[in-house]
N, C-alpha and C positions, 0 to 999 in steps of 0.2 A: 652109733646108728649110721653115720655117714660112711664109716668103713664097711659096714655090712652091706649097705646099698651099692657101694663100689664093687664089692665082691660078687654080688648078684649080677651086676652089669657084665662083669668079666665072664661069668659062667654062661650068660645068654649069648654074648658076642665075644668069644675068646680071641678071634682074629680080626676084630673090627678095626677099621682105619677111619671111622666116621669123623673123628675130630680133624684128622689130617685132610680128609676130603672137603670138609666144611671150610677149613682154613685156605685150602687151594682155591676153592670156588670163590671165596671172598676176595682173594688176591686177583683172580681173573675179573671179578666184577669191578674192582677198583681201577683196574687197567682199562676197562671199557669206558669209564667216565672221562670225558674230555672237556676242555675249557673253551669258553667263548668270552672274549674280551678279558682274559685273565682269571675267569671264575668258572668253576665247574657248572655245567649247564645241562648235561644229559649223557646218555649212553649210546655208543655207536651200534650199528646193526650187527657188526662182526669184528672181532679183533684182527683176524687175518683174512686177507683176500688176495687173489692172484696179482702179483706185482706187474705182470706183463700186460695187464689190461687196466689202465688208469681210468677208463670210462665207467667202471663199476662204482656204485655209490654206497658200498658197504661201510665206508668210514664216515657216513653222515648220521645225523641225529634225526630219527623219524618220530613224528608226533605220536602216532597211535602205538608204535612199538614201545615208546617210553612211558606210556600210561602205567603198566604194571611196575616198571622201574621206579616211577615217582611214588606210587602207592607204597612200595617197599621202603623207600627213603622216608616217607611220612611216618611209617611205623618205627623207624630208627631215629626220628626227630631231627633229621638233617634238612630242616626247612629251608635253609638258604639255597640249596641246590634246586629244590622244587620251585621256589619263587623265581630264581634266575631263569629256569626253563620256561615258566609261564610268561615271564616278562619278555624273553627273546621271541617267543611265538607271537606275543602281542605286538611287539615292534615290527614283526614281519607280516602281520595281517595285511592282506592286499587292499589297496585303495584305488586300484585301476578300475576302469569302467566295466570290463568283462568279468573280472573275478573279485569285485569289491566285497569285502567281508570274509573272504576265504582265508583260513589259516594255512601255513605251508605244510605240505606233506613231509618235507624234510628240510634240513638246513645244515650248513657246514661253514667253517671259517677258513678261508684260504688267503694267504698273504695279507692278513689283517683286514680282510673284507668278508662280510657276512653274505653268503649266497644261499638263496632259498629256492625250493622247487615247488611250483604250483601245478605241476602236471607236465611241464615241458620235457622232463627227463624220465618220467615214470613209464611203467609198462602200458602200452596202448596210447601213450601221450595224452592222458586225460586227467582232469582234476579229480582228486580224491574227495569222495562225498562224506566219508566217515571220519577222516582225520580232524576236520574242523569241529565236528560234533563232540569230540572227546574233550576239547579244551574247557568248556564251561563245567563239565563234570569234574575234571581234575581241579579246576580253580576253586569250586565250591568245597571239595574235599580238603584242599589245602587251608582254606579260610576256617573251616570247622575245626580241623585238627590243630592248627597252629594258633588259633584265636587272633589271627592277623586281620582284624576287621578293617583297619585302615587301608590295606591293599584291596580288599573286596569292594569298598565303597569309593575307591579312588576314581577320578575322572577318566583315567586311562582305561581301567577295567570296564567301567560302565559304558564308555564309548565303544569298546571292542564288542561288548554284548549287543549293543544296539545295531552295530554293523552286521553282526552275524544274524540277528533276528530279521533285519531288512532283507537279508539274502534268503533264508530258509522259509520265511513266512510270506514271501512274495506271492501274490495271487497267480493262480494258474487256470487253465481252461478245464482242468479235470473236476474241480469242485469237491475234492476229497482232501482230508487233512494230512495225507501221507506226502512224503517227499519223493519226487521222481528221481530214480537212480539210473544213469546210463550204464551200459555194459562196461566192465573192467574198472569201474570207478570206486570199488571198495575191496577190502582184503578178503578175497575168496578165490578158489581155483577158477581160472578163466574159462576152461572148457565146460564148466558146469552150467552155463547158460542161466545166469542169475542177473536179472535187471528188472526195471520197473519199480516195484515197491517191495524189495526184499525184507524179510522179517528183521534181520539183524540191524539194518540201518534204521528201520522205523522204530524199533524198540530203543535204539540209541538216540534217535530224535526225541523220543519221549523223555529220556533221562536228561538230554541236553537242555531241552526247554524247561524242564522242572528245575534244573540247576540255575538256569538264567533267572527264573522266577525268584528263587531263594536269594540270589545276589542282588537283584533289583529291589526285592522287598527289604533287604538289609540297608540298601541305599535310601529307600523311601523313609526309613525311620530316622535318618539324619538330615534329610532335606525335603522340602515340600516342592513337588513338581507335578503339574497337571499332566504333562506329556508322559511322564514316567508312570503315573497312575493309569493312564489310558493304555499304555503298552502292557502293563501288568494284567489288566482286565482282558485284553485281547489274547495275550499269551496263555493265561489260565484257561480261557475258553477253548483255545486250540489244543492244549494238552488234554482237556476233558474229552473233546471230540475225537482226538487221535486214539485215546485209550478205548473209548467206546467202539470206534471203528475196528481196532485190532481184535477186541473181544467178540465182535459180531461176525467179522468176515474171516479171521484167521484161526479162531479157536474151534476145534472140531472134536467131537466125541462120537460114539456109536449112534447116539440119538440124532445128532445133527446130520450125520451121513445119511440116515434113513430119510430125513426130511429133504435133504438136498436131492436125493434120487427121485423124489416125487414132485419136485418143483417144475412148473412149466417153463419152456424155453421159447426163444424168439418173441418175447413180449415187446410191445411198442406202445408208447403213450405215457402221460404224466402219472397216471394212477396205477400203472402196471409195474410194480417193483418187487414182486415176490422173488425174482431171480435177477438181481441188479447187474450181475456180471455175466449173465447168460451162460452159466456153467452147464455144460452138457453132461448128462448122467454117465455116458459111456467113457468119459475121461477119468472117472473116479477109479483108482487102482483096486483090483479085485481082492488084494490081500489086506486092505485097510480095515475092513469090518472085523475080521478075525483078530487082527493085531490090537485094535482098540478094546475089544471085548465090551464089558458093561461098566468098567470102572476107569478106563484110561482116557486121556485127552491130551492134546498138544496144540501148539500154534504152528500152522503150516508155513512153508518156506516163502510163499509169495502168493499174491492174489492178482491175477491178470484176467482181462476180459476173455471169457470162453475157456481158458485153460489155467486154473490155479496150480501152483506147484505144491504137491502133497508130500514132498520129501521132508524128512525130519532133520532140522538143524539144531544141534545141541547148544551151540553158543547163543543163538537167538532166544531159545527157550530158557536157558540159564539166566541170561541178562533180563528177561522178562520177569523172572522170579526176584532177582536182585533189585531191580528198579521198581518193583511193586505194580507192574502191569497186571499180573495174574493175582487173583484172590487166593486166600489160603486153601479153600477146597479145590481150586483148579491146580494149585501147586501139588497138592496131594495126589490128584489124578495124574498129573504129569509124571511124578516119581513112581507111582504105581505102574504106569505104562513102561517106564524104563527098566523096571525090575521083573516085568511079566515075561 
């Protein structure tokens, strides 16, 4: 039976070098892994970079770039590398006044010294908003997959979570559950003018807070803490409000577009909230109605006062499906749209 299966493979791919390609790819992947303090801790951005320009940071370990790397390593049960990566990021979490709670965008070991980037070397010289949000997601995935509950409930991890929550849940003047994102502060093409409350970051915020809840809930089962219980209640409420906000203001269908075009504008007063963001009907793209048809729907790219961004961002919508922001019918509407 095995011999016949092998013959069939050869007939289908007579000149296939698939095994050689996979082996070479694995070799390149292993070369990309570098050590921190003598232990493998992550993958560099690129194996080769121009030697004439030492200022480039391709040889560093980037937090958000290593999320898929760490997920792959989890599937290979190489838990020690993932734990080391999480621990190094935790050790480098900022405790300074201006960036307290922020995880490093990238880090590298030079001359036995660990050097982290919190935005001083990045494009635009601005702190990354999305890198920090990935850490709790990856930490919870690691704890679930490896069954390393001890790491998840450790004082070090729980303190890191509280520092991050103090940062992202800090009260603002906006009064909305979204996280304000300055220009250039997350991974997307800079000329695309994406800032304010971009979909990808807000969906990632939902996943990050949900992961923090799971980790805190795990800790609450092993110790009694009134402060922890209060933080759990607050974070659960924030996650609920955030999801409702995204579904109310970001989710659009043919029906919601028709309603939006009929909403009054320039309203003022406490009871006038039919058009909260004062969306002008003329800014709705003319192609949108035909594209949505009667069965499609998606989360728009951004919601800003007067001019929401109706562009379709596949990553943000895909993450919304993965993280459970969209309901099952909405997910069907999304994929009906993508195939129409």
